[in-house]
N, C-alpha and C positions, 0 to 999 in steps of 0.2 A: 622402548627408547633412550630411558634416564641413564638407564643399564649401560647399554652399549656405548653410551654419550661419556659416564664415567670412566669405564674402562679402558676407552679411547684416550682420554683423556690422562690417565694415572700413567699410560704405558706410554705417553713422551712426555717424558720428565720434564725436558725444557718448558715446557707450556704446562703443565699440571700446577707450576708454582703460580705459574701469573693467571689460572684461571680458578683454581679451588676455594679462594673467596670466596668466587661470583657467585656459587651454591648458596644461598642462603634455607636451611631448614627453621621451620616455623610452624612449633605447634597450635591449634587452633581448636576451639569449644563447637559443639556443634550449633547449628545454626547462628555460625558465622557468616557475615558476606565480603568472601573476596573483591569482589568488582558489584558494583550498582548499574543498572541500564542507564545509559547516559555517560557514562565513564568512560575514557580511553584506556583500553588494556596497555598496561604498560609492564605486566608480567606474563610468562608461563608459567603453570605448576606443574611437578611432578610427584603424584601422588605414591606418598612409601607406606601409607596407612591410612584407613579411613572410607570414607565417602562424599563426593561434592554431587550439586546438584548443578543445570545450565536450565534458569528457568526468563521469564517474562510477564509482564502484565499485560494483560488482552483487558483492556477498559474495569480494569478493579479486579481481575478474574487472575488468581495464581496459575498458569501455563507453563509444566514441568516439561523441558522439550528434550534433554537427556541426563542419562547417569553418568559417573566416572569413579570405578575403583579403584585399591592400587596395582599398582605399574604401570599410569595409565598418565598422560599427559593434557594435560585443558588449560585453555584461553577461548575468550571470545576472539576466532581466530579473525574476523574479517576487521575488527576494532586494532588485534596485535600487529597486523601487519600493514593495515592500509591508515592507523594511525585517525581512526573515525571515532566516536561516540556507539558504543557496544551498543546493540538492541538488547541484551542480555543482563540477567544477573548471575553470580557464580556465586552458591552457596554452601557449605557444609551442610552433609545430616549426622554425621555424627562425630564425637572425639576424631580428629584427622592430622595427620602430620604430611605437609607439604614442602618441597624444595622449590623454593622459589625464583629463575632465573630471568632478569632482566628482557627485555626486547632486544636493548644494545646489544649487551654481553651474546646474546641467543644469535645475532646476525653478523658479529664478531666471528665466533663459532662456527656458523654456514659458510661464511668463506674460507677457513684456514681450513675447516672438512668438509667439504664437498661432501663426503657419505651420510653423514649428516640430512643434508639436506632428500637425498634419496630416503633415509629411514622416515624421514618426517611427511615425502611424498608420499607413502607406504601408507603413514599413519592418517593422512586430509583422505586417501582413497578411501579408504575401510569407512571413515567417519562420513563423508558422501552416502558412499552406501548402506550404511545404517539410517542415516537421513530419507533417501531414496520409499525405503522399506517402509519407515514410519510414517511419513505420508502417503504412499502406496495402500495401507494396510487400513490408514484411518478414510481412505475412501472404497476401499473394495472391503472389507472385512467388517464382522459389527462386532458388537462390544467383549459377547464371549469368546470370538475366534483371537481378537486382539491378546486375552488375557489367557486363552493357554497357549499360545504361540508363545508371549511372556514367559511365563511359568516353563517350556519346554529349553526355550533357546536363553532364557537369562534367570535362572532360579534365582543367585545373589540377588538380586535384586527383588523378587518376592522374599526374600528372607531376613531384608535388613534396612527397607527401604520403610517408612511408613504409607499407611495404606491411601490417605489421601494424596501423597505427591505419584505413588502408581494411580488412582483415578486420574489424576490432571492429567498424568504422561499419556492413559490411554486415552483422554479426552471423553469422559464418563464422569459422573459423580461420584461420593463416596459409596452413598448407598447403592447405588448401581450396581460397584464393586461386589459390594456385601452381598446384593442377591446373586451377581455371578458365583462369586465363591460357594455360595451353601447349594448353588445346584450341581456345582463340580466333585 
């Protein structure tokens, strides 16, 4: 989405000068918090390099909800659009480079370029599908099956994300994850 957005704006030379300064590239270290649970999300992030995770606190237990990698956009969507406190936190897992875009500019761009809304709608449908699959997997699959599916469908997570975050994402303990990995 980010590349399409930039190309669209650059081709519109009249508006590129107006918008280019609103895209702020930021380098962030690992374990940096971009949004804390309870804050209102004011930015959407486009990942140029690195890995972020969305997580929440469940009675003192860190629960990872989703991972995001290069060329993906991320925000606490409900908070970003409805201006409500976020139910989740957003944190970098590894040193990352992101491009920040404020809610106000995002809304203005959506009005000026309706095709962006279509692209964003596609992203939202994919994210909703991922959430549905995760939800169903937690209900119907055992931990080993969830891990095997993750290996097959998202090997980048296994290669780049620390074990304790993967265990949290799968809904198991790090010890259980180690046992599963040793059996495979």
